[in-house]
N, C-alpha and C positions, 0 to 999 in steps of 0.2 A: 504494500500500500504506500502511496506517496502523498505528500502534502504539497499541493500546487499553489504557486504564487505567480501572478501575472502583473507585470508593470506595463501600463499603457501610457506611452510617452508621446508628447507632441512634437518635440524637436528632433531633427535627424541626429542619431547618436554617432559619436566618434569613438575611435579606439581608446582615447583617453577616458571617455565616459565609462566604457566597458571595464577598463582597468580600475577605475575608481570604485565601481560596483564590486569588483572582486576584492579590493582592499577593505571595503566596508563589511563584506561577508566574513573576513578574518584574515589578517596578514600572516597568521601562522598556518593557514591551510595550504595544502599541496594542490597543484593544478595539472590536469592532463586533458588533452583533446582527443576525441574519438570521432569516427564517421567522417574522415577527411576534414575535420575542423567544425563539423556541424553541431557538435555538442562539446561543451567544456564541463569537465567534472571537477568537483572540489572534494578533497579528502582531508580527514583530520590527521594529526601527527602519528597516529597508530596505523594509518592506512585505510580506515573505514570510509566508504563512500558516504558523503553527506548530501550533495546536491548535483543534479544534472542541469546545466544551463543551456537551453536550446538557442540556436542562432535566431536573431530577431526577424520578425516578419513585418512587412509594411502592409497594413490593412487599409484599403481605400473604399471598399464597398459599404455603403450605409447599412446599418443593421447587422452586419456580420459579427462584430464583437458581442453584441447583445445575444445573438443566436448561439454563439459558441459558449458564452458564460451563463446562459439562461436568465438574462436580465430582461426587464420590460423594454420595448422599443423606445428609441430616443434617448437612451441614457448616456451614450458615448458618441461624441462628435468625431467623425473620421475626416481625414486620414490620421492614423496613429501607428506608432511602432509598438509591436507586441513582443515583449520579452517574457519568456516562460521559464520559471525555475521549479524543478520537481525535486523536493526534498525527500530523502529516505526517512525511515523511522529511527535512524541512529541519532543519538544525543547530539544536539547542536545543529541538525540539518534544517529544521524549520526556521530557527533563528537566523542562520546564515542566508537562507532564501529570502526572508523578509528584509534583512539588512541590505542585500544586493539590490532587490527591487526598490526599496526605499531610497537608496542612494541615486539610482537612475532617475526616479521621479523628482527627487530634490534638485538634481542638476538640470533636468530637461523638461520639467513640468509634466503634469498628467495625474494619474491615480494608480493605486495598487489594489488589485482584487485578490483576496485570499481564498484558499480552498473551501472554507466553510461558507462561501458566498458573501463574505463580509468585504467591506472596502476599508482601506486605511488612508488617512490623510497624510501619513508619514510624519 
């Protein structure tokens, strides 16, 4: 089972923004990419997988974000960049995913959607 966190950001992200998100998740975490770079994985110091960070998607279709997240129509203005973090049940995973998403939204504007269907103002 995973704990999903989605950052919906307004501005076009840069590599610097992504790296800042990684730093917010935890500077002590180890990083590995898989799937030809499509997924970035974060591990704790003991080697336990905490979070899978998927490459961002640019969503332009009105209503698509709401459809994917099960929200009422008209809740999200498009276009947005969709960053998804899938935390494992390992200790620290959910916190790292929320910190990563929160830093992206802090830097780029937008909002965070949490697995429980909640939103966070960051």
